[in-house]
C-alpha positions in Angstrom: 107.4 106.5 32.6 109.8 106.2 35.6 110.5 102.9 37.3 108.2 103.6 40.3 105.3 104.2 38.0 106.0 101.1 36.0 106.0 99.0 39.2 102.7 100.6 40.4 101.1 99.8 37.0 102.3 96.2 37.3 100.7 95.9 40.7 97.5 97.3 39.4 97.5 94.9 36.5 98.2 92.0 38.8 95.4 93.0 41.1 93.0 93.5 38.3 93.9 90.0 36.9 93.4 88.5 40.4 90.1 90.3 40.7 88.9 89.1 37.3 90.1 85.5 38.2 88.1 85.7 41.5 85.1 86.9 39.6 85.4 84.1 37.1 85.9 81.5 39.8 83.0 82.9 41.7 80.9 82.7 38.5 81.9 79.2 37.8 81.3 78.1 41.4 77.9 79.8 41.3 77.0 78.0 38.1 78.1 74.7 39.5 76.0 75.2 42.6 73.1 76.2 40.5 73.5 73.0 38.4 73.8 71.0 41.5 70.7 72.5 42.9 68.8 71.8 39.7 70.1 68.3 39.5 69.2 67.5 43.2 65.5 67.2 42.7 66.0 64.7 39.8 68.4 62.6 41.9 66.0 62.5 44.7 63.1 61.6 42.5 64.8 58.5 41.1 64.2 55.3 43.0 66.5 52.3 42.6 65.0 49.0 43.7 66.8 45.7 44.1 65.6 42.4 42.7 67.0 38.9 42.9 66.5 35.4 41.5 67.3 32.1 43.1 67.6 30.2 39.8 70.9 30.3 37.8 71.9 33.4 35.8 71.3 31.4 32.6 67.7 30.6 33.6 65.2 32.5 31.5 63.6 34.0 34.6 66.9 35.6 35.5 68.2 36.3 32.1 65.0 37.4 30.4 61.9 37.8 32.5 63.3 40.0 35.3 65.4 42.3 33.0 62.5 42.7 30.5 60.1 43.6 33.3 62.6 46.0 34.8 63.1 47.7 31.4 59.3 48.1 31.1 59.1 49.6 34.5 61.9 52.1 33.8 60.2 53.0 30.5 56.7 53.3 32.1 58.1 55.6 34.9 60.2 57.7 32.5 63.3 56.6 34.3 62.1 57.5 37.8 62.2 53.9 38.9 65.1 51.6 38.1 65.8 48.0 39.2 69.2 46.5 40.0 69.6 42.7 39.9 71.6 41.5 42.9 74.5 39.1 42.0 73.4 36.7 44.7 70.0 35.8 46.1 69.9 36.8 49.8 68.2 33.6 51.1 67.5 30.0 50.3 64.8 29.7 47.6 62.0 28.7 50.0 62.7 31.8 52.1 62.2 34.2 49.3 58.8 35.4 50.4 60.2 36.3 53.9 63.3 37.9 52.3 61.1 40.3 50.4 58.8 40.9 53.3 61.7 41.6 55.6 63.4 44.0 53.2 66.5 41.9 52.3 65.5 42.5 48.6 62.8 44.7 47.1 61.5 42.4 44.3 61.6 38.7 43.7 59.4 35.6 43.0 58.9 32.2 44.4 56.7 29.2 43.8 53.9 28.4 46.2 55.0 24.8 46.2 57.8 25.8 48.5 55.3 27.1 51.1 52.2 25.1 50.5 50.8 25.4 54.0 51.1 29.2 53.8 49.9 29.6 50.2 47.0 27.2 49.7 44.9 29.0 47.0 47.7 29.4 44.4 47.9 25.6 44.3 44.8 25.7 42.1 47.0 26.4 39.1 49.3 23.4 40.0 46.6 20.8 39.9 46.7 18.1 37.2 44.9 18.9 33.9 45.5 22.6 33.8 46.7 24.7 30.9 48.3 23.3 27.8 51.0 26.0 27.8 52.6 28.2 30.5 51.0 31.3 29.0 47.5 29.9 28.9 47.8 28.6 32.5 49.4 31.8 33.8 46.9 34.2 32.3 43.9 32.1 33.5 45.4 31.8 36.9 46.1 35.6 37.0 42.5 36.3 36.3 41.2 34.0 38.9 43.8 35.2 41.5 42.8 38.9 41.2 39.1 38.1 41.1 38.9 35.7 44.0 42.3 35.1 45.8 43.6 38.6 46.2 41.1 39.6 48.8 42.1 36.6 51.0 45.6 38.2 51.2 47.7 35.1 51.4 50.6 37.3 50.3 50.2 39.6 53.3 53.3 41.6 54.0 54.3 42.1 50.3 52.8 43.8 47.3 51.8 41.2 44.8 52.7 42.3 41.2 51.7 39.2 39.4 51.2 35.5 39.4 52.3 32.9 36.8 53.1 29.2 36.3 55.7 27.2 34.5 54.9 25.0 31.6 53.2 21.6 31.9 55.1 19.5 34.5 56.4 16.2 33.2 58.2 13.1 34.6 61.9 12.7 34.0 63.5 9.4 35.1 66.7 7.4 35.0 64.8 4.2 34.3 61.9 3.5 31.9 58.4 4.0 33.1 55.7 2.1 31.2 53.1 1.1 33.8 52.1 2.4 37.2 54.1 -0.3 39.0 57.3 1.0 37.6 57.0 4.0 39.9 56.7 2.0 43.0 59.3 3.3 45.5 61.0 5.4 42.9 62.8 8.4 44.6 61.4 11.5 42.9 62.6 15.0 43.6 59.8 17.5 43.6 59.4 21.1 44.5 56.7 20.1 47.0 53.0 21.1 46.8 50.9 19.4 44.2 53.9 17.7 42.5 54.8 16.0 45.7 51.2 14.9 46.3 50.9 13.5 42.7 54.2 11.6 43.0 53.1 10.0 46.3 49.6 9.1 44.8 51.4 7.3 42.0 53.3 5.1 44.4 56.7 6.9 44.2 58.7 8.1 47.2 58.9 11.8 46.7 61.0 14.3 48.6 61.3 18.1 48.4 64.4 19.9 47.3 64.9 23.2 45.5 65.2 23.0 41.7 68.9 24.0 41.5 70.0 20.9 43.4 68.5 18.5 40.9 71.6 17.7 38.9 73.6 16.6 42.0 70.6 14.6 43.3 70.3 12.7 40.1 74.0 12.3 39.3 74.7 10.9 42.8 71.8 8.5 42.8 70.0 10.3 45.6 67.1 10.7 43.2 65.8 8.3 40.5 63.8 11.0 38.8 62.3 14.4 39.0 59.1 16.3 38.1 59.8 19.4 36.0 58.7 21.4 32.9 60.8 20.8 29.8 62.7 24.0 30.4 64.4 22.7 33.5 66.2 20.0 31.6 68.3 22.7 29.8 68.4 25.1 32.8 69.8 22.5 35.2 71.7 20.4 32.6 69.8 17.2 33.3 69.9 15.6 29.9 73.0 13.6 30.8 71.5 12.2 34.0 68.1 11.0 32.8 67.1 8.5 30.2 63.3 9.0 29.7 60.8 11.8 29.6 57.2 10.7 30.1 55.0 13.4 28.5 51.5 13.8 29.8 49.0 16.0 27.8 48.7 19.2 29.7 51.2 17.9 32.3 50.9 16.0 35.5 51.1 19.3 37.5 52.4 22.8 37.3 54.1 25.2 39.7 52.4 28.5 40.6 54.6 31.6 41.3 54.0 34.8 43.1 55.9 37.9 41.9 56.1 40.6 44.5 57.6 43.8 46.0 58.4 44.8 49.6 55.2 46.5 50.8 57.0 49.5 52.4 59.0 50.2 49.3 55.8 50.1 47.3 54.0 52.4 49.7 56.8 54.9 49.5 56.5 55.2 45.7 54.4 58.1 44.3 50.9 57.3 43.1 52.1 58.2 39.6 54.9 55.6 39.8 52.6 52.9 41.4 50.2 53.4 38.5 53.0 53.2 35.9 54.3 49.9 37.4 50.8 48.5 37.6 50.4 49.1 33.9 53.2 46.6 33.1 52.3 44.1 35.9 49.5 41.8 36.9 48.1 40.1 33.7 51.0 41.6 31.7 53.4 39.7 34.0 51.4 36.5 33.4 51.8 37.0 29.6 55.5 37.9 29.9 56.5 35.1 32.2 54.3 32.5 30.4 55.7 33.3 27.0 59.2 33.2 28.4 58.6 29.8 29.9 57.0 28.4 26.7 60.0 29.5 24.7 62.3 27.9 27.3 60.3 24.7 27.1 61.0 24.5 23.4 64.7 24.8 24.1 64.4 22.0 26.7 62.7 19.7 24.1 65.5 20.3 21.6 68.1 19.6 24.3 66.4 16.3 25.1 66.2 15.2 21.4 69.9 16.1 20.8 70.9 14.1 23.9 69.0 11.1 22.7 66.7 11.0 25.8 63.7 8.8 25.1 60.4 10.8 25.0 57.2 8.7 25.4 53.6 9.4 26.0 51.7 7.2 28.5 49.4 4.7 27.1 45.7 4.8 27.8 45.9 2.6 30.9 48.7 4.6 32.5 47.1 7.9 31.7 43.8 6.7 33.2 45.5 5.4 36.3 47.3 8.8 36.8 44.0 10.7 36.4 42.2 8.4 38.8 44.9 8.6 41.5 45.2 12.4 41.1 41.4 13.1 41.5 41.6 13.0 45.4 44.3 15.7 45.2 41.9 18.0 43.3 39.1 17.2 45.8 41.5 18.0 48.7 42.3 21.4 47.3 38.6 22.2 46.8 37.9 21.2 50.4 40.8 23.3 51.8 40.0 26.3 49.8 36.4 26.2 51.0 37.1 25.4 54.7 40.3 27.2 55.4 40.0 30.2 53.1 36.3 30.7 52.9 35.8 30.6 49.1 33.7 28.3 47.1 36.4 26.0 46.0 34.4 24.0 43.5 33.0 27.1 41.9 36.4 28.6 41.5 38.0 25.4 40.2 35.3 25.1 37.6 35.6 28.8 36.6 39.4 28.4 36.3 38.9 25.6 33.8 36.4 27.7 31.8 39.0 30.5 31.9 41.6 28.2 30.5 39.4 27.5 27.5 38.8 31.2 27.0 42.5 32.1 27.1 43.3 29.2 24.8 40.7 30.6 22.3 42.4 34.0 22.4 39.9 35.7 24.6 
């Protein structure tokens, strides 16, 4: 073969190679586009919602309740809905309802105690003499809420996903409390709502501050004591700034929480995903949050014991005095629920306490 023929053959081979390369590249590009087109509907179908917590990262609501519920949502929706916990809450704790309503975060929770004028009906579950545990109180409250309170729509602007309470609220002080007179003028931090009303009825000087500020208030002498469930002692590291826990059977009060989603975000979900989320919400949220709080209360009790904090039960005289002074608070809630929200407050109050008995009996 002469040199010209050899050169021509090389050119043909090079062109053929380039052609095969172009075909291969085209095939690969086509496959990639096809894969992208196939993946696109899946990516579009997945919804990522934000959630936030105003209590510390170590608090069981942040560390356990929210992640557990989020995992249940993801499982129930087969991964179509995921939740991402924000590193920082976008508002002050009392502004949480508005933060969710105004789309600063998709999902969060807040106690009705921080907005008692706006959320009157949930204060039922905060009244003295409620459930013996957080789970009992939460489940009974959930049943009453969705039977009677939901229609009143006090949580207008958000999609309520559940309600729950913390454990029985107790009194933690820097000084001993043995008789009602010991509380006279004592500066007690509360979360507001019923706890504030109870402290005032007992002769103390209550003031309202968010829970995370409690350590500083007690350590600097701004507060002489605080009303909290046992859990909060461990969550806010209070065992070094209190000397006594006065433990009332069933608690002196509780705090009722709403757990909710931005309403527009809820409405944009498919009916399938709404139903899936509902299957792990409502009374399931009450059970989950209640159990979480009861377990956290046990940790708080252990922390108190190890720190040598004195735990006492009130004698009969003090217990009777607290019950007598608290009764007008119960009557006030009944009157407000009836006049301002149009429900039969006494009937609902009595039914709530019957529901507490049923839940305690495992029904």
